[in-house]
C-alpha positions in Angstrom: 30.3 -58.2 -32.9 29.3 -55.6 -30.3 33.0 -55.2 -29.5 33.7 -54.4 -33.2 30.9 -51.9 -33.4 32.1 -50.0 -30.3 35.6 -49.9 -31.8 34.3 -48.4 -35.0 32.3 -45.8 -33.1 35.4 -44.8 -31.0 37.6 -44.6 -34.1 35.0 -42.5 -36.0 34.7 -40.2 -33.0 38.5 -39.7 -32.9 38.7 -39.1 -36.6 35.9 -36.5 -36.5 37.6 -34.9 -33.6 40.9 -34.6 -35.5 39.1 -33.1 -38.6 37.3 -30.5 -36.5 40.4 -29.6 -34.5 42.4 -29.2 -37.8 39.8 -27.0 -39.5 38.3 -25.0 -36.7 41.2 -23.2 -35.0 39.3 -20.2 -33.5 37.5 -22.2 -30.8 36.9 -20.5 -27.5 38.8 -22.2 -24.6 36.9 -22.4 -21.3 38.9 -25.1 -19.5 41.9 -23.0 -18.8 43.2 -19.4 -18.9 45.6 -18.9 -21.8 48.7 -16.6 -21.3 47.6 -14.5 -24.2 44.3 -13.8 -22.6 45.5 -13.2 -19.0 46.0 -9.6 -18.1 46.3 -9.6 -14.3 45.8 -6.5 -12.1 46.5 -5.8 -8.4 43.6 -7.8 -7.3 45.0 -10.9 -9.0 48.3 -10.7 -7.2 47.3 -12.9 -4.2 46.2 -15.7 -6.6 49.5 -15.5 -8.5 51.5 -15.7 -5.3 49.3 -18.3 -3.6 51.4 -21.4 -4.4 54.4 -19.9 -2.7 52.5 -19.3 0.5 50.6 -22.6 0.4 53.8 -24.5 0.4 54.8 -22.9 3.7 52.0 -24.8 5.4 54.0 -28.0 4.8 57.2 -26.3 5.8 55.8 -25.2 9.1 53.5 -27.9 10.4 54.0 -30.7 8.0 55.0 -34.1 9.3 58.2 -33.6 11.2 58.5 -30.1 9.7 59.9 -26.9 11.2 57.6 -26.9 14.2 58.7 -30.4 15.2 62.3 -29.8 14.3 62.5 -26.7 16.6 60.5 -28.1 19.5 61.7 -31.7 19.8 65.3 -30.5 20.1 64.5 -27.7 22.5 63.3 -27.3 26.1 59.5 -27.4 25.9 58.3 -30.5 24.1 59.1 -34.2 24.1 57.6 -37.1 22.3 58.0 -40.1 24.6 57.3 -43.7 23.8 53.7 -44.4 24.5 51.7 -47.6 24.9 50.3 -47.1 21.4 53.7 -46.5 19.8 55.8 -43.4 19.0 59.2 -45.1 19.3 59.7 -44.6 15.5 63.1 -46.3 15.6 64.3 -43.8 18.3 64.1 -40.7 16.2 62.3 -38.6 18.8 64.6 -39.8 21.6 67.7 -38.8 19.5 66.2 -35.4 18.7 65.5 -34.7 22.4 68.8 -36.0 23.6 70.8 -34.2 20.8 72.3 -37.5 19.5 70.7 -37.3 16.0 72.2 -39.0 13.0 72.2 -38.1 9.3 69.1 -40.3 8.8 66.6 -38.3 10.9 63.4 -37.3 9.1 62.9 -34.0 10.9 66.0 -32.0 9.5 65.4 -33.7 6.1 61.7 -32.8 5.8 62.3 -29.2 6.8 65.1 -29.0 4.2 63.1 -30.6 1.5 59.9 -28.5 2.1 61.8 -25.2 2.4 63.4 -25.9 -1.0 59.9 -26.7 -2.4 58.8 -23.2 -1.4 62.0 -21.7 -2.9 61.4 -23.6 -6.2 57.9 -22.2 -6.5 59.2 -18.7 -5.9 61.9 -19.2 -8.6 59.4 -20.7 -11.0 57.1 -17.6 -10.8 60.0 -15.2 -10.9 61.2 -17.0 -14.1 57.8 -16.7 -15.7 57.7 -13.0 -14.9 61.3 -12.4 -16.2 60.6 -14.3 -19.5 57.3 -12.5 -20.1 55.1 -15.6 -20.1 53.4 -14.1 -17.0 52.7 -10.5 -18.0 52.2 -8.5 -14.9 53.0 -5.0 -16.3 51.8 -2.5 -13.6 52.1 -5.0 -10.7 55.4 -6.6 -11.8 57.6 -4.7 -9.3 55.4 -5.4 -6.3 55.1 -9.1 -7.3 58.8 -9.6 -7.7 59.5 -7.9 -4.4 57.0 -10.1 -2.5 58.3 -13.3 -4.1 61.9 -12.4 -3.1 60.7 -11.7 0.4 58.9 -15.1 0.6 62.0 -16.8 -0.8 64.2 -15.0 1.8 61.9 -16.3 4.5 62.4 -19.9 3.3 66.2 -19.3 3.2 66.0 -17.9 6.7 64.6 -21.2 8.0 67.5 -23.1 6.3 70.0 -20.5 7.6 68.7 -21.0 11.2 68.2 -24.7 11.1 70.9 -26.1 8.7 73.4 -23.3 8.3 75.4 -24.0 5.1 73.0 -24.7 2.2 73.0 -24.1 -1.5 71.6 -20.8 -2.7 69.5 -21.4 -5.8 67.8 -18.5 -7.6 67.4 -19.9 -11.1 64.4 -22.2 -11.9 65.8 -23.6 -15.1 69.4 -24.3 -13.9 69.4 -28.1 -13.4 73.1 -28.4 -12.6 74.0 -29.7 -9.2 74.2 -26.6 -6.9 77.3 -25.9 -4.8 76.9 -25.6 -1.0 77.2 -22.1 0.3 78.6 -21.2 3.7 76.3 -20.0 6.5 77.8 -16.6 6.2 76.9 -16.5 2.5 73.3 -17.5 3.2 73.1 -14.9 5.9 74.4 -12.2 3.6 72.0 -13.3 0.8 68.9 -13.2 3.0 69.8 -9.8 4.4 70.4 -8.5 0.8 67.1 -9.8 -0.5 65.0 -8.4 2.4 66.7 -5.0 2.4 66.5 -4.6 -1.4 62.8 -5.2 -1.5 61.8 -3.3 1.6 61.0 0.0 -0.3 58.6 -1.8 -2.6 56.8 -4.1 -0.1 53.3 -3.0 0.9 52.9 -1.0 4.2 49.2 -1.9 4.4 48.8 -4.3 7.3 45.0 -4.6 6.8 45.0 -6.1 3.3 48.1 -8.2 3.4 47.3 -10.8 6.1 49.2 -14.0 5.5 51.5 -12.2 3.1 55.0 -10.7 3.5 54.6 -7.0 3.8 57.2 -4.3 4.8 56.6 -4.9 8.5 56.9 -8.7 8.2 60.2 -8.2 6.4 61.4 -5.8 9.2 60.3 -8.2 11.9 62.2 -11.0 10.2 65.3 -8.8 9.8 65.2 -8.0 13.6 65.1 -11.8 14.2 68.1 -12.4 12.0 70.1 -9.5 13.5 69.3 -10.7 17.0 71.1 -14.0 16.2 73.8 -12.5 14.0 76.6 -13.4 16.4 75.5 -17.1 16.2 75.3 -17.0 12.4 78.5 -15.1 11.5 80.2 -14.2 14.7 79.3 -10.5 14.7 76.7 -9.1 17.0 74.2 -6.7 15.4 72.0 -5.7 18.3 71.7 -2.0 17.3 70.3 -3.1 13.9 67.9 -5.4 15.6 66.6 -2.5 17.7 66.3 -0.3 14.7 64.1 -2.8 12.8 62.0 -3.5 15.9 61.5 0.2 16.5 60.3 0.7 12.9 57.6 -2.0 13.5 56.7 -0.5 16.8 56.5 3.1 15.5 54.4 2.1 12.6 51.5 1.7 15.0 50.1 -1.0 12.7 50.0 -3.7 15.4 49.3 -4.1 19.1 49.2 -6.7 21.8 46.0 -8.7 22.1 44.0 -8.4 25.3 44.3 -12.1 25.9 47.4 -14.2 25.3 45.3 -17.0 23.8 43.8 -14.8 21.2 47.0 -15.0 19.2 46.8 -18.8 18.9 43.1 -19.6 18.7 41.1 -20.9 15.7 39.9 -17.3 14.9 43.3 -15.7 15.2 43.0 -14.2 11.7 41.3 -11.4 13.8 44.4 -10.9 16.0 45.8 -7.4 16.1 49.2 -8.8 17.2 50.0 -11.0 14.2 52.5 -9.5 11.7 52.9 -12.5 9.5 50.9 -15.8 9.8 50.9 -19.0 7.8 47.1 -19.5 7.2 45.5 -22.8 7.8 41.9 -23.9 7.3 40.2 -27.2 8.2 38.9 -27.6 4.6 40.8 -25.3 2.2 44.2 -25.1 3.8 44.9 -28.3 5.7 48.2 -29.3 7.3 48.1 -28.1 10.9 47.8 -31.3 12.9 49.3 -30.2 16.2 46.1 -31.3 18.1 46.3 -34.8 16.6 50.0 -35.2 17.6 49.6 -34.1 21.2 46.1 -35.1 22.4 45.4 -38.6 23.9 43.0 -40.7 21.8 40.4 -40.4 24.6 40.4 -36.6 24.0 38.3 -37.2 21.0 35.2 -37.3 23.2 36.3 -34.3 25.3 36.4 -32.0 22.2 33.8 -34.0 20.3 36.3 -34.3 17.5 35.6 -36.0 14.1 39.1 -37.4 14.1 40.9 -39.4 16.8 44.2 -38.0 18.2 47.4 -40.0 18.2 48.7 -39.3 21.7 52.2 -38.2 21.0 54.1 -35.1 22.2 53.7 -33.3 25.5 55.4 -30.8 27.8 58.9 -31.5 29.3 58.2 -31.7 33.1 61.2 -29.6 33.9 59.9 -26.8 31.6 56.5 -26.9 33.4 58.4 -26.3 36.7 59.8 -23.0 35.4 56.4 -21.3 35.3 55.7 -18.7 38.0 52.7 -19.7 40.1 50.9 -16.5 38.9 51.7 -16.8 35.2 48.3 -17.3 33.5 50.1 -18.5 30.3 50.6 -21.9 32.0 46.9 -22.6 31.8 46.6 -21.0 28.4 49.4 -23.1 27.0 49.0 -26.6 28.5 46.1 -29.0 28.8 46.4 -30.5 32.3 44.5 -32.4 34.9 41.1 -34.1 34.6 39.3 -33.3 31.4 36.0 -31.3 31.4 32.9 -31.9 29.3 32.7 -28.7 27.1 28.9 -28.7 27.2 28.1 -29.5 30.8 31.4 -28.3 32.4 31.5 -31.5 34.5 34.6 -33.7 34.9 34.5 -36.5 32.4 34.7 -39.7 34.6 36.7 -42.5 33.0 38.5 -40.2 30.6 42.1 -39.1 30.6 43.6 -37.1 33.4 46.9 -35.5 32.4 49.7 -35.5 34.9 53.0 -33.6 34.5 55.5 -36.3 35.1 57.2 -38.8 32.8 58.0 -42.5 33.3 61.2 -44.5 32.4 64.7 -44.0 33.5 65.7 -41.5 30.9 62.4 -39.6 30.5 61.4 -41.0 27.2 58.9 -43.7 28.2 55.5 -42.5 29.4 52.0 -43.8 30.1 49.2 -42.5 27.9 48.2 -39.8 30.4 51.7 -38.6 31.4 52.8 -35.1 30.3 50.7 -32.0 29.9 49.4 -31.6 26.3 49.8 -28.6 23.9 46.8 -26.3 24.4 48.4 -23.1 23.2 46.8 -23.5 19.8 43.2 -23.5 21.1 41.3 -26.6 19.9 38.1 -25.9 18.2 35.1 -28.0 19.4 34.2 -30.7 16.9 37.6 -30.3 15.3 38.4 -32.3 12.2 41.8 -33.8 11.4 43.0 -30.3 10.4 43.1 -27.2 12.7 41.7 -23.8 11.7 44.4 -22.0 13.7 46.8 -19.9 11.6 50.4 -20.2 12.6 51.6 -16.8 13.9 55.2 -16.9 12.8 56.0 -13.2 13.4 54.0 -11.2 16.0 54.2 -8.0 17.8 54.9 -9.6 21.2 57.9 -11.2 19.6 59.2 -7.8 18.3 58.9 -6.3 21.8 60.8 -9.2 23.3 63.5 -9.1 20.6 64.1 -5.4 21.3 64.3 -6.1 25.0 66.8 -8.9 24.5 68.9 -6.7 22.2 68.9 -3.9 24.8 
C-alpha cells in the first residue's frame, strides 16, 4: 500500500510540474547562463577560451603524450624494465630503439589529444561565426587567439606526425582527407602570420595564453626546422622572428636555471608561453610519479607514491661538462637527503647512473638518475604544480644562435 501511495505522490508532483512549466514561462533561470542573457566583455575572454587551453594539459603531459613521445625516442630519457614492471609489452623499448609499430600508444595518444584541442577551437569558432556566442567588441581578438591555439596544436602534429588531416569545420562530419606535411606546414604559417597583428602584445596579462610573442617564438621554431619539414631552409626568417621577441624587451633570462621549471614558475620572467598545471584545479602533470622510485615518497613526504619508471640515459649524463650546474639542477642522483634535517636517509634509495641488461633496457629500481628538472614540491600530491614552459626566452636565444 505504501508503494502505491509513493507512486501517486510522484505522479502528482510530475503533473503539477508540467502544469507550472506550461503556464509560467517567464521564470528566472539560475542554473545556467542563457545565450540571450550572456554579453561577454574583455574580462570574460579567458573563460571563453579556457577549454582550448585546458585540453593542452592532456596533450603535453598526459599519459604517453607529447612529453613522453618526444623524450622516449630521443637522447635524454629511457623507461627501462623495472622489478615492479614497466615492460608494457615492449612499447618503451621500441620507442627508445626506434623500432616502433603502428600499435604504439605514444604517437596515437598525442595525435588524439592534439585533435581534441583542435576540435574545441573549431567548436568555439563555429559558435562565434553563427552568432550563438555573441562577442561583439572582443570577437576579433577571440578569433585570433583561437586560431593561434589551433595552429599550436597543428604544429605538434606537423612536428611529430607530418602528414595529417587539416580540419577547420566543427560541423563537417565527413571523413577528412590526409594532407601532406608541406600543406600542414603552410597552413600553420598562414594561421600564425594572419593573426599576428591582432594578438595581444601584453605579456603581463596573458600568461598561459598565446599572445603575439608566443606566436613569434613558435614561428621561429617552425622556420628553424623548415628544411626538415619541406626541404627549404628558412634561417633568416627564424632570426627575424627571434629578434622581434628579443627586441620587445618583454622577457629575460631567470637568474637561476631551475626557476623556469619549479612549482612557482608562473613568476618566471623567462617563460613566453606555458601550459599551466595545478595540483587541485589543473591536474595532469605527473612527471614526478613516472620518474621517482616508490621509496622517494618518504624523501619528499609525498601524499602519492611514485611509480619508478623513466630516468636519464647514462650516455647522455656523460655529455655534461664537469662545471655545468644544470647537471645537478636537472637530475636527481646519489643518496637521498631528508628535506627537513638535511641528513642522508639511510635504507632509502641511492640513485646510480648506470643501466643493467645487455641492451640497456633492464634496470634495478635505483639505476638511472631521475628527472629533477621540474622541481618537486615537498608534500607533493599525485599532480605537480609546475607549469610546462613550452616556449621560453632561453629557447629563443638558442634558436637564433643555431640559425646564425
